mmCIF file as Biopython writes it, N, C-alpha, C and O atoms, coordinates in Angstrom:
data_model
#
loop_
_atom_site.group_PDB
_atom_site.id
_atom_site.type_symbol
_atom_site.label_atom_id
_atom_site.label_alt_id
_atom_site.label_comp_id
_atom_site.label_asym_id
_atom_site.label_entity_id
_atom_site.label_seq_id
_atom_site.pdbx_PDB_ins_code
_atom_site.Cartn_x
_atom_site.Cartn_y
_atom_site.Cartn_z
_atom_site.occupancy
_atom_site.B_iso_or_equiv
_atom_site.auth_seq_id
_atom_site.auth_asym_id
_atom_site.pdbx_PDB_model_num
ATOM 1   N N  . MET A ? 1  ? -69.432 -32.458 178.561 1.0 0.0 1  A 1 
ATOM 2   C CA . MET A ? 1  ? -68.218 -31.671 178.564 1.0 0.0 1  A 1 
ATOM 3   C C  . MET A ? 1  ? -68.535 -30.265 179.058 1.0 0.0 1  A 1 
ATOM 4   O O  . MET A ? 1  ? -69.501 -29.648 178.608 1.0 0.0 1  A 1 
ATOM 5   N N  . LYS A ? 2  ? -67.720 -29.757 179.985 1.0 0.0 2  A 1 
ATOM 6   C CA . LYS A ? 2  ? -67.956 -28.432 180.549 1.0 0.0 2  A 1 
ATOM 7   C C  . LYS A ? 2  ? -67.458 -27.351 179.603 1.0 0.0 2  A 1 
ATOM 8   O O  . LYS A ? 2  ? -66.501 -27.539 178.851 1.0 0.0 2  A 1 
ATOM 9   N N  . GLU A ? 3  ? -68.142 -26.212 179.667 1.0 0.0 3  A 1 
ATOM 10  C CA . GLU A ? 3  ? -67.726 -25.065 178.854 1.0 0.0 3  A 1 
ATOM 11  C C  . GLU A ? 3  ? -66.548 -24.368 179.521 1.0 0.0 3  A 1 
ATOM 12  O O  . GLU A ? 3  ? -66.476 -24.291 180.748 1.0 0.0 3  A 1 
ATOM 13  N N  . GLN A ? 4  ? -65.637 -23.868 178.718 1.0 0.0 4  A 1 
ATOM 14  C CA . GLN A ? 4  ? -64.512 -23.102 179.231 1.0 0.0 4  A 1 
ATOM 15  C C  . GLN A ? 4  ? -64.968 -21.676 179.515 1.0 0.0 4  A 1 
ATOM 16  O O  . GLN A ? 4  ? -65.659 -21.072 178.694 1.0 0.0 4  A 1 
ATOM 17  N N  . LYS A ? 5  ? -64.590 -21.134 180.667 1.0 0.0 5  A 1 
ATOM 18  C CA . LYS A ? 5  ? -64.890 -19.753 180.992 1.0 0.0 5  A 1 
ATOM 19  C C  . LYS A ? 5  ? -63.647 -18.912 180.739 1.0 0.0 5  A 1 
ATOM 20  O O  . LYS A ? 5  ? -62.549 -19.258 181.175 1.0 0.0 5  A 1 
ATOM 21  N N  . LEU A ? 6  ? -63.829 -17.826 180.043 1.0 0.0 6  A 1 
ATOM 22  C CA . LEU A ? 6  ? -62.728 -16.907 179.763 1.0 0.0 6  A 1 
ATOM 23  C C  . LEU A ? 6  ? -62.708 -15.820 180.827 1.0 0.0 6  A 1 
ATOM 24  O O  . LEU A ? 6  ? -63.762 -15.320 181.221 1.0 0.0 6  A 1 
ATOM 25  N N  . ILE A ? 7  ? -61.534 -15.456 181.291 1.0 0.0 7  A 1 
ATOM 26  C CA . ILE A ? 7  ? -61.392 -14.410 182.297 1.0 0.0 7  A 1 
ATOM 27  C C  . ILE A ? 7  ? -60.764 -13.196 181.640 1.0 0.0 7  A 1 
ATOM 28  O O  . ILE A ? 7  ? -59.697 -13.288 181.033 1.0 0.0 7  A 1 
ATOM 29  N N  . HIS A ? 8  ? -61.440 -12.044 181.765 1.0 0.0 8  A 1 
ATOM 30  C CA . HIS A ? 8  ? -60.960 -10.784 181.212 1.0 0.0 8  A 1 
ATOM 31  C C  . HIS A ? 8  ? -60.792 -9.780  182.350 1.0 0.0 8  A 1 
ATOM 32  O O  . HIS A ? 8  ? -61.416 -9.918  183.402 1.0 0.0 8  A 1 
ATOM 33  N N  . GLU A ? 9  ? -59.960 -8.782  182.139 1.0 0.0 9  A 1 
ATOM 34  C CA . GLU A ? 9  ? -59.815 -7.684  183.084 1.0 0.0 9  A 1 
ATOM 35  C C  . GLU A ? 9  ? -60.319 -6.408  182.438 1.0 0.0 9  A 1 
ATOM 36  O O  . GLU A ? 9  ? -60.226 -6.233  181.223 1.0 0.0 9  A 1 
ATOM 37  N N  . GLY A ? 10 ? -60.857 -5.515  183.266 1.0 0.0 10 A 1 
ATOM 38  C CA . GLY A ? 10 ? -61.374 -4.272  182.730 1.0 0.0 10 A 1 
ATOM 39  C C  . GLY A ? 10 ? -61.482 -3.201  183.792 1.0 0.0 10 A 1 
ATOM 40  O O  . GLY A ? 10 ? -61.114 -3.408  184.948 1.0 0.0 10 A 1 
ATOM 41  N N  . LEU A ? 11 ? -61.990 -2.055  183.383 1.0 0.0 11 A 1 
ATOM 42  C CA . LEU A ? 11 ? -62.135 -0.884  184.236 1.0 0.0 11 A 1 
ATOM 43  C C  . LEU A ? 11 ? -63.597 -0.473  184.246 1.0 0.0 11 A 1 
ATOM 44  O O  . LEU A ? 11 ? -64.223 -0.374  183.191 1.0 0.0 11 A 1 
ATOM 45  N N  . ILE A ? 12 ? -64.146 -0.232  185.430 1.0 0.0 12 A 1 
ATOM 46  C CA . ILE A ? 12 ? -65.531 0.212   185.528 1.0 0.0 12 A 1 
ATOM 47  C C  . ILE A ? 12 ? -65.594 1.679   185.124 1.0 0.0 12 A 1 
ATOM 48  O O  . ILE A ? 12 ? -64.928 2.526   185.719 1.0 0.0 12 A 1 
ATOM 49  N N  . THR A ? 13 ? -66.404 1.973   184.104 1.0 0.0 13 A 1 
ATOM 50  C CA . THR A ? 13 ? -66.513 3.350   183.632 1.0 0.0 13 A 1 
ATOM 51  C C  . THR A ? 13 ? -67.753 4.041   184.183 1.0 0.0 13 A 1 
ATOM 52  O O  . THR A ? 13 ? -67.778 5.266   184.306 1.0 0.0 13 A 1 
ATOM 53  N N  . GLU A ? 14 ? -68.781 3.266   184.516 1.0 0.0 14 A 1 
ATOM 54  C CA . GLU A ? 14 ? -70.032 3.854   184.993 1.0 0.0 14 A 1 
ATOM 55  C C  . GLU A ? 14 ? -70.748 2.835   185.871 1.0 0.0 14 A 1 
ATOM 56  O O  . GLU A ? 14 ? -70.803 1.652   185.535 1.0 0.0 14 A 1 
ATOM 57  N N  . SER A ? 15 ? -71.298 3.291   186.994 1.0 0.0 15 A 1 
ATOM 58  C CA . SER A ? 15 ? -72.054 2.419   187.880 1.0 0.0 15 A 1 
ATOM 59  C C  . SER A ? 15 ? -73.531 2.759   187.725 1.0 0.0 15 A 1 
ATOM 60  O O  . SER A ? 15 ? -73.975 3.828   188.143 1.0 0.0 15 A 1 
ATOM 61  N N  . LEU A ? 16 ? -74.281 1.858   187.131 1.0 0.0 16 A 1 
ATOM 62  C CA . LEU A ? 16 ? -75.695 2.072   186.861 1.0 0.0 16 A 1 
ATOM 63  C C  . LEU A ? 16 ? -76.546 1.578   188.029 1.0 0.0 16 A 1 
ATOM 64  O O  . LEU A ? 16 ? -76.031 0.881   188.904 1.0 0.0 16 A 1 
ATOM 65  N N  . PRO A ? 17 ? -77.834 1.922   188.066 1.0 0.0 17 A 1 
ATOM 66  C CA . PRO A ? 17 ? -78.696 1.459   189.159 1.0 0.0 17 A 1 
ATOM 67  C C  . PRO A ? 17 ? -78.765 -0.063  189.240 1.0 0.0 17 A 1 
ATOM 68  O O  . PRO A ? 17 ? -78.440 -0.763  188.280 1.0 0.0 17 A 1 
ATOM 69  N N  . ASN A ? 18 ? -79.180 -0.552  190.366 1.0 0.0 18 A 1 
ATOM 70  C CA . ASN A ? 18 ? -79.363 -1.965  190.743 1.0 0.0 18 A 1 
ATOM 71  C C  . ASN A ? 18 ? -78.126 -2.830  190.513 1.0 0.0 18 A 1 
ATOM 72  O O  . ASN A ? 18 ? -78.251 -4.008  190.176 1.0 0.0 18 A 1 
ATOM 73  N N  . GLY A ? 19 ? -76.946 -2.267  190.688 1.0 0.0 19 A 1 
ATOM 74  C CA . GLY A ? 19 ? -75.719 -3.052  190.682 1.0 0.0 19 A 1 
ATOM 75  C C  . GLY A ? 19 ? -75.230 -3.527  189.334 1.0 0.0 19 A 1 
ATOM 76  O O  . GLY A ? 19 ? -74.597 -4.581  189.257 1.0 0.0 19 A 1 
ATOM 77  N N  . THR A ? 20 ? -75.496 -2.795  188.272 1.0 0.0 20 A 1 
ATOM 78  C CA . THR A ? 20 ? -74.997 -3.172  186.959 1.0 0.0 20 A 1 
ATOM 79  C C  . THR A ? 20 ? -73.956 -2.158  186.500 1.0 0.0 20 A 1 
ATOM 80  O O  . THR A ? 20 ? -74.310 -1.036  186.140 1.0 0.0 20 A 1 
ATOM 81  N N  . PRO A ? 21 ? -72.680 -2.532  186.505 1.0 0.0 21 A 1 
ATOM 82  C CA . PRO A ? 21 ? -71.650 -1.602  186.050 1.0 0.0 21 A 1 
ATOM 83  C C  . PRO A ? 21 ? -71.401 -1.711  184.549 1.0 0.0 21 A 1 
ATOM 84  O O  . PRO A ? 21 ? -71.589 -2.774  183.957 1.0 0.0 21 A 1 
ATOM 85  N N  . ARG A ? 22 ? -70.985 -0.624  183.947 1.0 0.0 22 A 1 
ATOM 86  C CA . ARG A ? 22 ? -70.529 -0.626  182.558 1.0 0.0 22 A 1 
ATOM 87  C C  . ARG A ? 22 ? -69.011 -0.765  182.610 1.0 0.0 22 A 1 
ATOM 88  O O  . ARG A ? 22 ? -68.336 0.018   183.278 1.0 0.0 22 A 1 
ATOM 89  N N  . ILE A ? 23 ? -68.474 -1.761  181.906 1.0 0.0 23 A 1 
ATOM 90  C CA . ILE A ? 23 ? -67.065 -2.124  182.023 1.0 0.0 23 A 1 
ATOM 91  C C  . ILE A ? 23 ? -66.376 -1.992  180.672 1.0 0.0 23 A 1 
ATOM 92  O O  . ILE A ? 23 ? -66.871 -2.491  179.661 1.0 0.0 23 A 1 
ATOM 93  N N  . ARG A ? 24 ? -65.218 -1.311  180.661 1.0 0.0 24 A 1 
ATOM 94  C CA . ARG A ? 24 ? -64.384 -1.235  179.453 1.0 0.0 24 A 1 
ATOM 95  C C  . ARG A ? 24 ? -63.253 -2.234  179.631 1.0 0.0 24 A 1 
ATOM 96  O O  . ARG A ? 24 ? -62.409 -2.094  180.516 1.0 0.0 24 A 1 
ATOM 97  N N  . LEU A ? 25 ? -63.256 -3.251  178.764 1.0 0.0 25 A 1 
ATOM 98  C CA . LEU A ? 25 ? -62.238 -4.286  178.830 1.0 0.0 25 A 1 
ATOM 99  C C  . LEU A ? 25 ? -60.907 -3.756  178.327 1.0 0.0 25 A 1 
ATOM 100 O O  . LEU A ? 25 ? -60.844 -2.696  177.704 1.0 0.0 25 A 1 
ATOM 101 N N  . ASP A ? 26 ? -59.841 -4.502  178.602 1.0 0.0 26 A 1 
ATOM 102 C CA . ASP A ? 26 ? -58.507 -4.085  178.170 1.0 0.0 26 A 1 
ATOM 103 C C  . ASP A ? 26 ? -58.377 -4.028  176.658 1.0 0.0 26 A 1 
ATOM 104 O O  . ASP A ? 26 ? -57.528 -3.301  176.142 1.0 0.0 26 A 1 
ATOM 105 N N  . ASN A ? 27 ? -59.212 -4.790  175.928 1.0 0.0 27 A 1 
ATOM 106 C CA . ASN A ? 27 ? -59.163 -4.736  174.461 1.0 0.0 27 A 1 
ATOM 107 C C  . ASN A ? 27 ? -60.128 -3.683  173.904 1.0 0.0 27 A 1 
ATOM 108 O O  . ASN A ? 27 ? -60.479 -3.733  172.725 1.0 0.0 27 A 1 
ATOM 109 N N  . GLU A ? 28 ? -60.562 -2.727  174.743 1.0 0.0 28 A 1 
ATOM 110 C CA . GLU A ? 28 ? -61.390 -1.569  174.388 1.0 0.0 28 A 1 
ATOM 111 C C  . GLU A ? 28 ? -62.851 -1.912  174.084 1.0 0.0 28 A 1 
ATOM 112 O O  . GLU A ? 28 ? -63.575 -1.046  173.593 1.0 0.0 28 A 1 
ATOM 113 N N  . ASP A ? 29 ? -63.315 -3.132  174.354 1.0 0.0 29 A 1 
ATOM 114 C CA . ASP A ? 29 ? -64.743 -3.451  174.227 1.0 0.0 29 A 1 
ATOM 115 C C  . ASP A ? 29 ? -65.478 -2.901  175.432 1.0 0.0 29 A 1 
ATOM 116 O O  . ASP A ? 29 ? -64.929 -2.862  176.534 1.0 0.0 29 A 1 
ATOM 117 N N  . LEU A ? 30 ? -66.723 -2.474  175.230 1.0 0.0 30 A 1 
ATOM 118 C CA . LEU A ? 30 ? -67.549 -1.940  176.305 1.0 0.0 30 A 1 
ATOM 119 C C  . LEU A ? 30 ? -68.695 -2.912  176.550 1.0 0.0 30 A 1 
ATOM 120 O O  . LEU A ? 30 ? -69.464 -3.212  175.636 1.0 0.0 30 A 1 
ATOM 121 N N  . ILE A ? 31 ? -68.813 -3.409  177.790 1.0 0.0 31 A 1 
ATOM 122 C CA . ILE A ? 31 ? -69.855 -4.381  178.108 1.0 0.0 31 A 1 
ATOM 123 C C  . ILE A ? 31 ? -70.625 -3.937  179.340 1.0 0.0 31 A 1 
ATOM 124 O O  . ILE A ? 31 ? -70.197 -3.042  180.068 1.0 0.0 31 A 1 
ATOM 125 N N  . LEU A ? 32 ? -71.760 -4.570  179.562 1.0 0.0 32 A 1 
ATOM 126 C CA . LEU A ? 32 ? -72.585 -4.332  180.739 1.0 0.0 32 A 1 
ATOM 127 C C  . LEU A ? 32 ? -72.495 -5.571  181.608 1.0 0.0 32 A 1 
ATOM 128 O O  . LEU A ? 32 ? -72.803 -6.668  181.142 1.0 0.0 32 A 1 
ATOM 129 N N  . GLY A ? 33 ? -72.080 -5.424  182.863 1.0 0.0 33 A 1 
ATOM 130 C CA . GLY A ? 33 ? -71.893 -6.565  183.753 1.0 0.0 33 A 1 
ATOM 131 C C  . GLY A ? 33 ? -72.976 -6.631  184.807 1.0 0.0 33 A 1 
ATOM 132 O O  . GLY A ? 33 ? -73.899 -5.816  184.826 1.0 0.0 33 A 1 
ATOM 133 N N  . TYR A ? 34 ? -72.851 -7.614  185.685 1.0 0.0 34 A 1 
ATOM 134 C CA . TYR A ? 34 ? -73.730 -7.698  186.841 1.0 0.0 34 A 1 
ATOM 135 C C  . TYR A ? 34 ? -72.929 -8.217  188.023 1.0 0.0 34 A 1 
ATOM 136 O O  . TYR A ? 34 ? -71.851 -8.786  187.854 1.0 0.0 34 A 1 
ATOM 137 N N  . ILE A ? 35 ? -73.462 -8.017  189.213 1.0 0.0 35 A 1 
ATOM 138 C CA . ILE A ? 35 ? -72.767 -8.345  190.448 1.0 0.0 35 A 1 
ATOM 139 C C  . ILE A ? 35 ? -73.084 -9.776  190.845 1.0 0.0 35 A 1 
ATOM 140 O O  . ILE A ? 35 ? -74.243 -10.189 190.796 1.0 0.0 35 A 1 
ATOM 141 N N  . SER A ? 36 ? -72.058 -10.545 191.241 1.0 0.0 36 A 1 
ATOM 142 C CA . SER A ? 36 ? -72.286 -11.926 191.675 1.0 0.0 36 A 1 
ATOM 143 C C  . SER A ? 36 ? -72.924 -11.947 193.065 1.0 0.0 36 A 1 
ATOM 144 O O  . SER A ? 36 ? -72.972 -10.923 193.748 1.0 0.0 36 A 1 
ATOM 145 N N  . GLY A ? 37 ? -73.403 -13.092 193.469 1.0 0.0 37 A 1 
ATOM 146 C CA . GLY A ? 37 ? -74.132 -13.236 194.729 1.0 0.0 37 A 1 
ATOM 147 C C  . GLY A ? 37 ? -73.354 -12.845 195.965 1.0 0.0 37 A 1 
ATOM 148 O O  . GLY A ? 37 ? -73.892 -12.158 196.833 1.0 0.0 37 A 1 
ATOM 149 N N  . ARG A ? 38 ? -72.102 -13.262 196.071 1.0 0.0 38 A 1 
ATOM 150 C CA . ARG A ? 38 ? -71.334 -12.986 197.276 1.0 0.0 38 A 1 
ATOM 151 C C  . ARG A ? 38 ? -71.088 -11.488 197.452 1.0 0.0 38 A 1 
ATOM 152 O O  . ARG A ? 38 ? -71.213 -10.965 198.559 1.0 0.0 38 A 1 
ATOM 153 N N  . ILE A ? 39 ? -70.743 -10.807 196.380 1.0 0.0 39 A 1 
ATOM 154 C CA . ILE A ? 39 ? -70.502 -9.364  196.458 1.0 0.0 39 A 1 
ATOM 155 C C  . ILE A ? 39 ? -71.814 -8.636  196.737 1.0 0.0 39 A 1 
ATOM 156 O O  . ILE A ? 39 ? -71.830 -7.660  197.488 1.0 0.0 39 A 1 
ATOM 157 N N  . TRP A ? 40 ? -72.907 -9.094  196.147 1.0 0.0 40 A 1 
ATOM 158 C CA . TRP A ? 40 ? -74.221 -8.479  196.349 1.0 0.0 40 A 1 
ATOM 159 C C  . TRP A ? 40 ? -74.649 -8.599  197.812 1.0 0.0 40 A 1 
ATOM 160 O O  . TRP A ? 40 ? -75.128 -7.629  198.399 1.0 0.0 40 A 1 
ATOM 161 N N  . ARG A ? 41 ? -74.478 -9.794  198.407 1.0 0.0 41 A 1 
ATOM 162 C CA . ARG A ? 41 ? -74.877 -10.017 199.798 1.0 0.0 41 A 1 
ATOM 163 C C  . ARG A ? 41 ? -74.013 -9.240  200.768 1.0 0.0 41 A 1 
ATOM 164 O O  . ARG A ? 41 ? -74.494 -8.817  201.819 1.0 0.0 41 A 1 
ATOM 165 N N  . SER A ? 42 ? -72.737 -9.041  200.435 1.0 0.0 42 A 1 
ATOM 166 C CA . SER A ? 42 ? -71.817 -8.335  201.324 1.0 0.0 42 A 1 
ATOM 167 C C  . SER A ? 42 ? -71.907 -6.823  201.182 1.0 0.0 42 A 1 
ATOM 168 O O  . SER A ? 42 ? -71.225 -6.093  201.901 1.0 0.0 42 A 1 
ATOM 169 N N  . SER A ? 43 ? -72.738 -6.345  200.265 1.0 0.0 43 A 1 
ATOM 170 C CA . SER A ? 43 ? -72.935 -4.903  200.028 1.0 0.0 43 A 1 
ATOM 171 C C  . SER A ? 43 ? -71.631 -4.187  199.702 1.0 0.0 43 A 1 
ATOM 172 O O  . SER A ? 43 ? -71.393 -3.081  200.186 1.0 0.0 43 A 1 
ATOM 173 N N  . ILE A ? 44 ? -70.787 -4.806  198.887 1.0 0.0 44 A 1 
ATOM 174 C CA . ILE A ? 44 ? -69.536 -4.181  198.460 1.0 0.0 44 A 1 
ATOM 175 C C  . ILE A ? 44 ? -69.854 -3.169  197.373 1.0 0.0 44 A 1 
ATOM 176 O O  . ILE A ? 44 ? -70.580 -3.475  196.427 1.0 0.0 44 A 1 
ATOM 177 N N  . ARG A ? 45 ? -69.319 -1.979  197.505 1.0 0.0 45 A 1 
ATOM 178 C CA . ARG A ? 45 ? -69.590 -0.903  196.550 1.0 0.0 45 A 1 
ATOM 179 C C  . ARG A ? 45 ? -68.767 -1.100  195.282 1.0 0.0 45 A 1 
ATOM 180 O O  . ARG A ? 45 ? -67.577 -1.409  195.342 1.0 0.0 45 A 1 
ATOM 181 N N  . ILE A ? 46 ? -69.408 -0.918  194.145 1.0 0.0 46 A 1 
ATOM 182 C CA . ILE A ? 46 ? -68.737 -0.968  192.853 1.0 0.0 46 A 1 
ATOM 183 C C  . ILE A ? 46 ? -68.698 0.468   192.333 1.0 0.0 46 A 1 
ATOM 184 O O  . ILE A ? 46 ? -69.735 1.041   191.997 1.0 0.0 46 A 1 
ATOM 185 N N  . LEU A ? 47 ? -67.505 1.043   192.270 1.0 0.0 47 A 1 
ATOM 186 C CA . LEU A ? 47 ? -67.355 2.454   191.913 1.0 0.0 47 A 1 
ATOM 187 C C  . LEU A ? 47 ? -66.594 2.609   190.599 1.0 0.0 47 A 1 
ATOM 188 O O  . LEU A ? 47 ? -65.758 1.770   190.264 1.0 0.0 47 A 1 
ATOM 189 N N  . PRO A ? 48 ? -66.882 3.683   189.850 1.0 0.0 48 A 1 
ATOM 190 C CA . PRO A ? 48 ? -66.119 3.955   188.633 1.0 0.0 48 A 1 
ATOM 191 C C  . PRO A ? 48 ? -64.635 4.114   188.952 1.0 0.0 48 A 1 
ATOM 192 O O  . PRO A ? 48 ? -64.267 4.752   189.938 1.0 0.0 48 A 1 
ATOM 193 N N  . GLY A ? 49 ? -63.795 3.532   188.115 1.0 0.0 49 A 1 
ATOM 194 C CA . GLY A ? 49 ? -62.351 3.584   188.325 1.0 0.0 49 A 1 
ATOM 195 C C  . GLY A ? 49 ? -61.799 2.298   188.908 1.0 0.0 49 A 1 
ATOM 196 O O  . GLY A ? 49 ? -60.586 2.094   188.887 1.0 0.0 49 A 1 
ATOM 197 N N  . ASN A ? 50 ? -62.652 1.422   189.431 1.0 0.0 50 A 1 
ATOM 198 C CA . ASN A ? 50 ? -62.194 0.147   189.969 1.0 0.0 50 A 1 
ATOM 199 C C  . ASN A ? 50 ? -61.774 -0.791  188.841 1.0 0.0 50 A 1 
ATOM 200 O O  . ASN A ? 50 ? -62.387 -0.789  187.773 1.0 0.0 50 A 1 
ATOM 201 N N  . ARG A ? 51 ? -60.737 -1.587  189.069 1.0 0.0 51 A 1 
ATOM 202 C CA . ARG A ? 51 ? -60.331 -2.642  188.134 1.0 0.0 51 A 1 
ATOM 203 C C  . ARG A ? 51 ? -61.026 -3.924  188.562 1.0 0.0 51 A 1 
ATOM 204 O O  . ARG A ? 51 ? -61.068 -4.241  189.751 1.0 0.0 51 A 1 
ATOM 205 N N  . VAL A ? 52 ? -61.569 -4.660  187.608 1.0 0.0 52 A 1 
ATOM 206 C CA . VAL A ? 52 ? -62.302 -5.882  187.905 1.0 0.0 52 A 1 
ATOM 207 C C  . VAL A ? 52 ? -61.868 -6.994  186.977 1.0 0.0 52 A 1 
ATOM 208 O O  . VAL A ? 52 ? -61.331 -6.745  185.897 1.0 0.0 52 A 1 
ATOM 209 N N  . LYS A ? 53 ? -62.108 -8.235  187.407 1.0 0.0 53 A 1 
ATOM 210 C CA . LYS A ? 53 ? -61.945 -9.412  186.567 1.0 0.0 53 A 1 
ATOM 211 C C  . LYS A ? 53 ? -63.332 -9.968  186.334 1.0 0.0 53 A 1 
ATOM 212 O O  . LYS A ? 53 ? -64.137 -10.048 187.262 1.0 0.0 53 A 1 
ATOM 213 N N  . ILE A ? 54 ? -63.622 -10.357 185.090 1.0 0.0 54 A 1 
ATOM 214 C CA . ILE A ? 54 ? -64.929 -10.899 184.776 1.0 0.0 54 A 1 
ATOM 215 C C  . ILE A ? 54 ? -64.765 -12.240 184.059 1.0 0.0 54 A 1 
ATOM 216 O O  . ILE A ? 54 ? -63.752 -12.494 183.406 1.0 0.0 54 A 1 
ATOM 217 N N  . GLU A ? 55 ? -65.781 -13.085 184.194 1.0 0.0 55 A 1 
ATOM 218 C CA . GLU A ? 55 ? -65.801 -14.371 183.518 1.0 0.0 55 A 1 
ATOM 219 C C  . GLU A ? 55 ? -66.860 -14.331 182.425 1.0 0.0 55 A 1 
ATOM 220 O O  . GLU A ? 55 ? -67.967 -13.840 182.644 1.0 0.0 55 A 1 
ATOM 221 N N  . THR A ? 56 ? -66.522 -14.844 181.262 1.0 0.0 56 A 1 
ATOM 222 C CA . THR A ? 56 ? -67.492 -14.956 180.166 1.0 0.0 56 A 1 
ATOM 223 C C  . THR A ? 56 ? -67.503 -16.389 179.673 1.0 0.0 56 A 1 
ATOM 224 O O  . THR A ? 56 ? -66.526 -17.122 179.823 1.0 0.0 56 A 1 
ATOM 225 N N  . LYS A ? 57 ? -68.610 -16.773 179.087 1.0 0.0 57 A 1 
ATOM 226 C CA . LYS A ? 57 ? -68.732 -18.130 178.551 1.0 0.0 57 A 1 
ATOM 227 C C  . LYS A ? 57 ? -68.363 -18.162 177.103 1.0 0.0 57 A 1 
ATOM 228 O O  . LYS A ? 57 ? -68.405 -19.221 176.478 1.0 0.0 57 A 1 
#
């Protein structure tokens, strides 16, 4: 049986070195994320103030 992935939305509050942003979710939790392969290969900039969607297990 496959695990369900939850999708959350949040705001990037800080962009740390090596592509790890600090994200404040809509429910006010603060988490540390990482960049997926496609965005990493395309060199897309992750800047503070961007809205993002994240998947959690």
